[in-house]
N, C-alpha and C positions, 0 to 999 in steps of 0.2 A: 434687668440683670440681677440675679441673686448675689448677695454679698457673701463671700466665702467665709469670712470670720463669723458671721451670724449663722451660717450653715453649720459651722463647726460646733457652735453652742447647741444647736438642735441635736447633732450627733452625740455630743456629750450628755445631753439630757436623756437620750435614749439609753445610754450606757449606765449612767449614775443614778437616775431615778428621780432626783429632786433638784429644784432650782438652787437650793442651798449647797448641795454637793457639787454642782457645776461651778457655782461661785467660788467655793473653797479651792477646788482643783485649779481653777484658772486665775485666781487672785482678783476676782471681781466682787462687787457687792451683789446680793440677790436681786435688788431692785434694778441694777444695771443689766443683769442677765435677762430679767423680765422685759425691760424696755427694748433690748436688742431683738429678742424673739418676737415682740409685738411688731417691730419694724420689718422683720423677716416675713411675718404674716401679710403685711401690706404689700411687700414685694411679690410674694407668691400669689396673692389674691384669693387665698382660701384660709379658713381657720386651721391652725396647726395644733392648738392646745385647748383642752376642755378641763374645767375644774371638776375634780373628784374628791369631795371632802376637803381636806387640807392640802391635797397634792394636785398635780396636774397630770393629765394623760395625753398622749399623742394621738391625733386623729389619723385615720387611714391615709390622708394626703400627706401628713407629716412623716409617716413611715416610708412613703414613697420617696420623699425628699431625703430622709436619712440614708437610704440605700445609695442614692445618687451622691449624697454628700460624702459618704465613705469612699466612693470611687474617685471623686474629685480630689479629696485629701491624699489618697494613695497616689494618684497621678502626679500631684504636685511634689510629693516626697520622692517619687521616681525621677522626676525632672531634676530635683536638687541632687540626687545621687549621680545622675548622668553628668551633670556639670562638674561635680566633685571628681568623677573618674577622669575628666579631661585635664585635671591638674597634675603636676609632677610630684607634689608633696602631699602627704596625708595630714590634714589639719582639721580644725573645727572642734566641737565638743561632743562627746559621747556620754550619755547619762546611763549608768549601769545600776540595776537593782540586783542584790545578791543575798543569799541566805548565809547564816552565821559561819558554819564550818568552811564553806567555800571562801568566805571573806578572809578567814585566817590562813587557809592552806594554799589558795590559788591566786588571789587578787594581788598580794604584794609582789610576787615574782612576775606576774603579768604586767604590772605597772612598771617594773624595772625594765622589762623587755621593750615596752612601748616608749619609755623615756629615752632609751638608747637608739631605737630605730625610727621613731617618729616624734622628735622633740616638739614639733608644732601642734601635736594633738593634746587636747585637754580632756581628761577622763574624770568624771564625777561619780563617786560610788556611794550608794545608800543601802543600808541593810534593810531587807524586806523579807517577810515570809513568802515562800514560793507562790502561793495562790494569789496573794496581793500583788506580787511583782508581775505575774503573768497578765493580770487584769490591767495593771498600770502601763505595761508595754503596749497592750492592745489599745489603750486609751491615749497613747502618745505622751504619757507622763515621763516615761523612760524610753531609751532607744534599744536597750538590750537587757535581758534578765538571765541570771544564772539560777536555775531551779533544780529541784530534786524530785524523784519519784520512787516510792518504796515498792517492793515486790507485791503484786496483787492489788495495788492501789493506783489506778489510772487517774490522771487529772482531767478536768473537763476539756473536751476538744475545742480548740480555738482555731478555726480554719484560716483566720487572717494572720496567723503567726507561722513563721518559718522556724522549725525546731531542729537542732543538730545535737547529737549525743556528744558529750564532753569526756566523760570517763565513767566506767563501771566501778563503783566504790564498795569493796567488801565490808560487811558488817560482822562484828565479832562480839562474843560474850566477854565483858570486862569484869574481873573478879577482884575483890579487895585483897590486899596483901595478907590480911589476917585469916583469910578463908583456908580451911583445911586443904592440904594438897590433893586429897581425893575428890574435892569439888572441881570437876573438870568439864562437866557438860551442863547444858541448860537445865535438864531435869535435876541434877545435883544441887542446883542453886535455888530450888523451890522454897527452902526455908529462910533464905536470906532477905533482908530488906532491900528495896529497889529504888533507884532513881530513874525516872522517865520524863519525857517531854510532856507538856500539858495535855489534858484531856481534849479530844476533838481534833488534834493534829494527826496527820497521816502516819507519822512515825510512832506515835503512842498507840494508835489503833493496831498498827502492824505488830508492835512489840507485845501487846497484850494477847493478840491472837496467837503469836508464836509460843508464848508461855502456856496458853491454854492447850495448844496442840501437844505440848510436852507434859501435860497432865496437872497443871497447877495455875492458880490465880496469883499474880505477883502482888506482894505486900509493898505497895508504892508508898514510901514514907517521904520521898523528896520529889518535887515536881518543878522543873524549870526548863526553859527553852535554851538555856546557856550550856552548851556542851563542855565548856571549860569548867563550869561548876560541877558537871557530872564527873569529869576526870578527878577533880580535887576531892569530891566526896568518896569516890571509889578508892582513890589512892590512900585516903586517910582511914580506910577500913569501915566506912559507915554504910556502904551500899554496893550492890552489884548493878550492872547496867549493860546496855548494848551500844557499842561505839563504832562508827564508820572509820575506816582507815584514814580518810582525808583529815580527820581531826588532828592527826599527828604531824601533818605537813611534811612528811618524809623523814621525820626524826624518830628515834627509837621510842617506843611507848613507855610510859611510866607506871603502868598497871599490868597485872597478869591477864593475858588474853587467851581465849579458847575458841575453837571453831563452833559454829552453830549448825544445826541440822540443815543439810542441803547447801551449805555455804552461800547464804543469800548475799545479794548485792543491791544497792540502790543505784538508780541511774541518775547521773548528774548531767544536765543538758543546758544549752543556751537557746534562747528564743528571741526573735525580733519580728517586726512586721515584714511581710513579704516585700513591701515597697521599700524597706530600708536595707534589705539583705545584701544588696550589691553596693551599698554606700562604702567607699574605701575605708572610712574611719571605723565603721562597724565590722567590716571584714578584718581589719588589722586587730581590733580588740578580740574578736573570736579566735584568730590565729594565736595571739599572745596567751589567751586563756587556755587554749588547747596545749600549747607547749608547757605552760606552767603546771597544768593538770598532769601531764605525762611525767614531769619531774617529781611531783608529789605522790604519784600513784603507787609506787612499789609497795608491796605488802610489808607491813612492819614486822620486825622480829618480835616474838613474844617475850614480854618482860617477865622476869622471874619473881 
């Protein structure tokens, strides 16, 4: 009989690539992971790992076990969900990964809803970039992720995840208060300094492409993933930027806003493993996030 806990270590190794990464994720020592996988090899009766330089690779037999291991772990999670559905109260713990602007705009109100309606439910929230959050939900580090997708930038398809749209979030040109009144379009802002998210992020790639389509290369003088810092730099007159409506959390904006060509929107969505999608605690969190998103979603009035 194969040990499920050891089987999970093999699944984690297939996802994370190294023994050290598996050990860090599951709070083991690398030597302990190695020992447990050696025991799994003896249980299976076939070699599962081969040395490849300083790393290990999975054998074809290990890959077969990984696929069955994923199915076993999913089935166990579905069993836990079915047991939870038989209870009258929603409880337990839900671990949520969320990107920054959703953490500001949606999570506090969602937590208020959950505290009122499901007081026995514990929700743990951690800020994560969307791509990392999606991976970590698939790897069972989190139960639910709130992620984003920019126009024309699709994220890697993860068939093991159940994805549900949360809100379509308009993105607008944000102009410094000192900008001339005639600066009202993206092309008009070509000569201004810019604040954008770090290079390599989907939002940065999308923003630069949008500026190029308008006929200019943005003069990026400020680079930060913190959209609150974007707002303050723009409000102080130091830069122009592109801000999604959710960053205002339903409150009036504090900078001058203008529409962008085509009125683009980013998609904000939740994702969980298919095996966890019917778990009452996850369902409750998704419903609370959706209600909070609807409350924060109305388009802001343009600040003068």
